[in-house]
C-alpha positions in Angstrom: -18.5 7.8 -2.3 -17.7 11.6 -2.2 -15.2 12.9 0.6 -17.4 15.6 2.4 -13.8 16.5 4.7 -10.2 17.1 5.8 -9.1 17.1 9.2 -5.8 17.4 10.0 -4.6 16.6 13.8 -0.6 17.2 15.1 0.8 15.3 17.9 4.1 16.2 19.0 6.1 14.6 21.7 9.5 16.3 23.1 12.7 13.9 23.1 14.4 13.6 26.8 17.6 14.6 24.9 18.1 16.3 21.5 18.8 14.2 18.9 22.3 15.3 16.6 21.6 15.8 12.7 22.7 17.1 10.1 19.8 19.9 10.1 20.4 20.7 13.5 19.3 19.3 16.6 15.7 17.5 17.0 14.1 18.2 19.9 11.2 16.4 19.1 9.1 14.0 17.6 6.1 14.0 16.2 3.4 12.9 13.7 0.0 14.4 11.9 -2.8 11.8 11.9 -4.9 12.8 8.5 -8.4 11.9 8.2 -10.6 12.1 4.8 -14.1 11.2 5.8 -16.6 10.2 3.3 -20.5 10.4 2.5 -20.8 6.3 3.4 -19.6 7.3 6.9 -16.4 5.4 6.4 -13.2 7.0 7.5 -9.8 6.5 5.7 -6.8 7.8 8.0 -2.7 7.9 7.4 0.2 9.6 9.5 2.8 11.8 8.5 5.8 11.4 10.9 7.8 14.7 11.2 11.1 15.6 13.3 10.1 18.9 14.8 7.3 21.5 15.7 8.0 23.7 12.6 8.0 20.9 9.9 5.0 19.3 12.0 2.8 23.0 11.1 4.1 23.0 7.4 3.0 19.9 6.7 -0.2 20.5 8.1 -1.2 23.2 5.5 0.5 21.7 3.2 -2.4 19.2 3.6 -4.8 21.7 4.9 -4.2 23.3 1.1 -4.3 20.2 -1.0 -7.7 19.0 0.4 -9.5 21.3 -1.9 -8.9 18.8 -4.2 -10.7 16.0 -3.1 -13.3 17.5 -1.2 -16.5 16.9 -2.6 -15.0 14.5 -5.2 -15.3 10.5 -5.0 -13.0 8.8 -3.0 -12.1 6.5 -5.5 -10.7 8.3 -8.3 -7.1 8.4 -6.9 -5.6 8.6 -10.3 -7.2 11.6 -10.9 -6.4 13.5 -7.6 -2.3 12.7 -8.3 -3.2 14.4 -11.5 -4.8 17.7 -10.5 -2.4 17.9 -7.1 0.9 17.3 -9.7 -0.2 20.0 -11.6 -1.0 22.1 -8.2 2.0 22.1 -7.3 4.1 23.0 -10.4 5.4 26.3 -9.0 6.4 24.4 -6.0 8.4 21.5 -7.5 8.2 17.8 -7.2 9.8 16.9 -4.2 9.5 17.6 -0.2 6.7 18.9 1.5 4.3 18.9 -1.6 5.0 15.3 -2.4 4.9 14.3 1.4 1.2 16.1 1.3 -0.4 14.6 -1.7 1.1 11.2 -0.5 -1.0 11.5 3.3 -3.7 12.6 1.2 -3.3 9.4 -1.3 -2.6 6.8 1.6 -5.9 8.3 3.9 -8.2 7.9 0.4 -6.8 4.2 -0.4 -7.4 3.5 3.3 -11.0 4.4 3.1 -11.4 2.4 -0.3 -9.9 -0.9 1.4 -11.3 -1.7 5.4 -10.9 -5.1 6.7 -14.5 -5.8 6.3 -14.1 -6.3 2.7 -10.7 -7.0 2.6 -9.5 -9.0 5.4 -6.4 -10.8 4.5 -3.3 -9.0 4.6 -1.4 -9.7 1.3 2.5 -8.9 0.8 5.0 -9.5 -2.3 8.2 -11.1 -2.9 11.5 -12.1 -5.2 12.6 -15.7 -5.6 16.1 -16.5 -5.6 15.4 -17.9 -9.0 15.1 -14.6 -10.4 16.2 -10.9 -10.6 13.2 -8.6 -10.4 11.6 -8.8 -13.9 14.5 -9.4 -15.9 15.2 -12.9 -16.2 11.3 -14.2 -16.8 13.2 -13.9 -20.2 15.5 -16.7 -19.6 14.9 -19.6 -20.1 17.2 -21.0 -17.2 15.3 -19.4 -14.5 11.8 -19.9 -16.8 12.9 -24.0 -16.0 13.6 -23.0 -12.4 10.1 -20.8 -11.6 7.6 -21.3 -14.6 4.8 -19.3 -13.0 3.1 -16.7 -10.4 1.2 -18.3 -7.6 -0.6 -17.1 -4.6 1.5 -18.4 -1.4 -1.4 -19.7 1.5 -1.4 -20.8 4.7 -2.3 -23.9 5.4 -5.3 -22.8 7.7 -6.6 -20.5 5.7 -6.4 -22.8 2.4 -8.4 -25.0 4.1 -11.3 -23.0 5.6 -11.8 -22.1 2.5 -11.5 -25.8 0.6 -8.0 -24.6 -1.3 -6.2 -26.9 -2.8 -2.0 -26.6 -4.2 -2.1 -25.5 -7.8 -5.9 -24.6 -8.0 -6.6 -21.1 -9.7 -7.7 -18.4 -7.0 -8.4 -14.7 -7.4 -6.6 -12.1 -5.4 -8.5 -9.3 -5.3 -7.6 -5.4 -3.3 -9.7 -2.1 -3.5 -7.3 -1.6 -7.0 -7.8 -4.9 -8.9 -7.3 -8.5 -9.3 -5.2 -11.3 -10.4 -5.3 -14.9 -11.1 -3.0 -16.9 -10.2 -2.6 -20.8 -9.2 -2.2 -21.6 -4.8 0.8 -23.0 -3.2 -0.3 -24.3 -0.3 2.2 -23.9 2.1 3.3 -24.0 6.5 5.4 -21.5 5.6 3.4 -18.2 6.4 1.8 -19.0 9.3 -1.9 -17.0 11.3 -0.9 -13.9 13.4 -2.8 -13.4 16.2 -3.9 -9.7 16.4 -5.6 -8.2 19.8 -7.2 -11.3 20.3 -8.1 -12.0 16.5 -6.8 -14.6 13.6 -4.9 -12.3 10.7 -4.3 -14.5 7.9 -1.3 -13.4 5.4 -0.8 -14.4 2.0 2.4 -13.2 -0.5 2.7 -13.4 -4.2 6.3 -13.2 -5.9 6.7 -9.9 -8.6 8.4 -11.1 -11.6 5.5 -12.2 -14.1 3.4 -10.0 -16.1 4.7 -9.1 -19.2 5.1 -11.8 -22.3 8.6 -12.1 -23.4 9.9 -15.5 -24.7 6.2 -16.5 -24.7 7.3 -19.2 -21.6 7.1 -17.6 -18.6 3.5 -17.5 -17.4 1.5 -15.4 -14.8 -0.2 -12.0 -13.5 1.7 -8.8 -12.5 1.4 -8.6 -8.4 0.9 -4.7 -9.0 -2.2 -4.8 -10.1 -3.5 -5.3 -6.9 -0.6 -3.3 -4.7 -1.9 0.2 -4.3 0.0 3.1 -5.0 0.6 4.6 -1.3 4.1 6.1 -0.2 5.5 6.8 2.4 5.1 10.2 3.3 8.0 10.7 4.5 11.2 7.8 2.8 8.5 8.1 -0.6 9.2 4.5 -0.4 5.8 2.2 -2.4 4.1 0.4 0.4 4.0 -3.0 -1.7 4.8 -5.0 1.4 1.4 -4.9 3.0 -1.6 -4.4 2.1 -5.5 -5.5 2.1 -7.4 -8.2 -0.1 -9.9 -11.1 -0.1 -8.9 -14.2 -1.7 -11.5 -16.7 -3.6 -11.6 -19.9 -5.5 -11.2 -18.7 -9.7 
């Protein structure tokens, strides 16, 4: 699937009264819709939020300037795009507007790869009370409390797929797949969005690298994408599309 075109559409909304900031008064709020079109007829989209007209114009031009790095290339070769783009912005510096431009295209590429018809389930990641990030997975006391990676699945989704607690399941995204034991729960509820039932599953992040050899399980970031928010550059690990099946 090759990228055929990149389109940018700015939307600027004037504020009724300016908002004060360290940079001066902000008179408008806007965003740029970035659309990546492919020869498969699939379009990936992403948004960059801005705070005034000048920034909107600058960010739009940055995206437009970087778009030639993906047009005519495979939409799935996102790591290759990052490598070429990172080198391309060396003279500008690896922060601010250049990175926001890369992130905007990156998010649109991932959106093209992970549509809801292929990956209909929303996944999120979280931490457990018994562990601290990736550090405590090697502590024997923490391992006694939470020894193993699992996938938390709503009762309704588990019943629809014939999955029971402790059965092995596979979670797959556009980036990769992981396997873990199912934990069927009533804690996560189905959502109704635009009249359609949408399921969400959850996975803890703490496993993946062996230390004392007692902890078990996949690392959740094998399926999370590399998308970062173009404004804060925070990674979007809390919401991404996957599919779920018995392993």
